[in-house]
C-alpha positions as CSV (number, residue, x, y, z in Angstrom):
1,M,52.8,-21.3,-24.2
2,Q,51.6,-19.2,-21.3
3,L,53.6,-18.5,-18.1
4,S,51.5,-20.9,-16.1
5,E,52.1,-23.7,-18.6
6,R,55.8,-23.1,-18.7
7,F,56.0,-22.9,-14.9
8,I,54.1,-26.1,-14.4
9,K,56.3,-27.9,-16.9
10,W,59.4,-26.6,-15.0
11,I,58.2,-27.6,-11.5
12,K,57.4,-31.1,-12.8
13,K,61.0,-31.3,-14.0
14,I,62.3,-30.5,-10.6
15,G,60.1,-33.0,-8.9
16,A,57.0,-31.2,-7.8
17,Y,53.8,-33.2,-7.1
18,N,50.2,-32.7,-6.0
19,I,50.2,-29.7,-8.5
20,N,46.9,-27.8,-8.3
21,P,46.6,-24.9,-10.8
22,E,44.1,-22.2,-9.9
23,Q,43.3,-23.7,-6.5
24,H,40.4,-21.9,-4.9
25,C,41.2,-20.6,-1.4
26,N,37.8,-18.9,-0.7
27,E,34.7,-17.7,-2.6
28,R,36.5,-15.2,-4.8
29,D,40.2,-15.9,-4.6
30,R,42.4,-18.5,-6.2
31,I,46.0,-19.5,-5.8
32,D,47.7,-19.6,-9.2
33,V,49.6,-22.8,-8.5
34,A,49.9,-24.9,-5.3
35,F,52.1,-27.9,-5.1
36,K,54.5,-29.9,-3.0
37,L,58.2,-30.1,-3.5
38,K,60.2,-32.5,-1.4
39,K,58.3,-32.2,1.8
40,S,57.4,-28.5,1.5
41,S,54.0,-27.1,0.6
42,I,54.3,-24.1,-1.8
43,I,51.9,-21.6,-3.1
44,S,52.8,-19.5,-6.0
45,E,51.6,-16.3,-7.5
46,L,52.4,-15.8,-11.2
47,K,52.8,-12.4,-12.6
48,S,53.5,-11.3,-16.2
49,L,55.6,-8.2,-16.3
50,S,53.7,-6.8,-19.2
51,S,50.7,-6.3,-17.0
52,Y,52.8,-4.1,-14.7
53,D,54.5,-1.8,-17.3
54,N,57.4,-4.3,-17.4
55,S,58.2,-3.3,-13.7
56,P,59.4,-6.3,-11.7
57,K,59.0,-4.2,-8.5
58,R,55.3,-3.5,-9.2
59,A,54.6,-7.2,-10.0
60,I,56.4,-8.3,-6.8
61,R,54.5,-5.8,-4.8
62,A,51.2,-7.1,-6.1
63,A,52.2,-10.7,-5.6
64,I,53.3,-10.1,-1.9
65,G,49.9,-8.8,-1.0
66,Q,48.1,-11.7,-2.6
67,L,50.4,-14.3,-1.1
68,L,50.1,-12.9,2.4
69,D,46.4,-12.8,2.1
70,Y,46.2,-16.5,0.9
71,Q,48.4,-17.6,3.8
72,Y,47.0,-15.5,6.7
73,F,43.5,-14.1,6.1
74,N,40.8,-16.0,7.8
75,K,43.0,-19.0,8.4
76,D,45.2,-20.6,10.9
77,E,48.9,-19.8,10.3
78,K,50.3,-22.4,7.9
79,N,53.9,-23.2,7.3
80,L,53.8,-22.6,3.5
81,N,56.6,-21.5,1.2
82,L,55.6,-18.5,-0.9
83,W,56.8,-18.2,-4.4
84,I,56.5,-15.2,-6.7
85,V,56.9,-16.3,-10.3
86,L,57.8,-13.7,-12.9
87,D,58.2,-14.1,-16.7
88,G,61.2,-11.9,-16.8
89,D,64.6,-11.1,-15.2
90,I,65.0,-9.2,-11.9
91,S,67.8,-6.8,-10.8
92,K,69.8,-6.6,-7.7
93,K,67.4,-4.0,-6.3
94,E,64.5,-6.4,-6.5
95,K,66.7,-9.2,-4.9
96,D,67.7,-6.8,-2.1
97,F,63.9,-5.8,-1.7
98,I,62.8,-9.3,-1.1
99,T,65.8,-10.1,1.1
100,R,64.9,-7.1,3.4
101,I,61.1,-8.1,3.5
102,N,62.0,-11.7,4.4
103,K,64.5,-10.6,7.1
104,N,62.4,-7.8,8.6
105,H,59.1,-9.8,8.7
106,N,60.4,-13.3,9.3
107,L,59.0,-14.5,5.9
108,S,60.1,-17.1,3.4
109,I,59.3,-15.6,0.0
110,S,61.2,-16.8,-3.0
111,I,61.3,-15.2,-6.4
112,I,61.3,-17.5,-9.4
113,Y,62.1,-15.6,-12.5
114,E,62.3,-16.6,-16.1
115,K,65.7,-15.7,-17.5
116,N,64.8,-17.0,-21.0
117,I,61.7,-18.9,-22.1
118,D,61.5,-22.1,-20.1
119,N,64.7,-21.2,-18.1
120,F,63.4,-20.4,-14.5
121,I,65.9,-19.4,-11.7
122,E,65.0,-19.4,-8.0
123,F,66.2,-16.4,-5.9
124,K,65.9,-17.1,-2.2
125,N,67.9,-15.3,0.3
């Protein structure tokens, strides 16, 4: 099962609704998975660590650029929660990195990482 299928299965378990995989946001770009959870609108960018030499930092860096593009480029500011979804574990360094980015830029980015297959954990500072 691919990361997107495992992630969608997991968000359904935690109560997500209005799930839109591969939602187009302009002519060329697509959000990997957009959905609602409780009353929050969430857009998520999924990254397979194997595509980034198994480097969570590189995958996170790529995902941040995409999420900020989806939220702010050519659009009114929206109050969206931004999720980076990884198919592997993250270290304290990656947690500290996302904490600093959120704090210094007043953002709300969470990292959802797969500790084991189908076992996702949310890190939000």
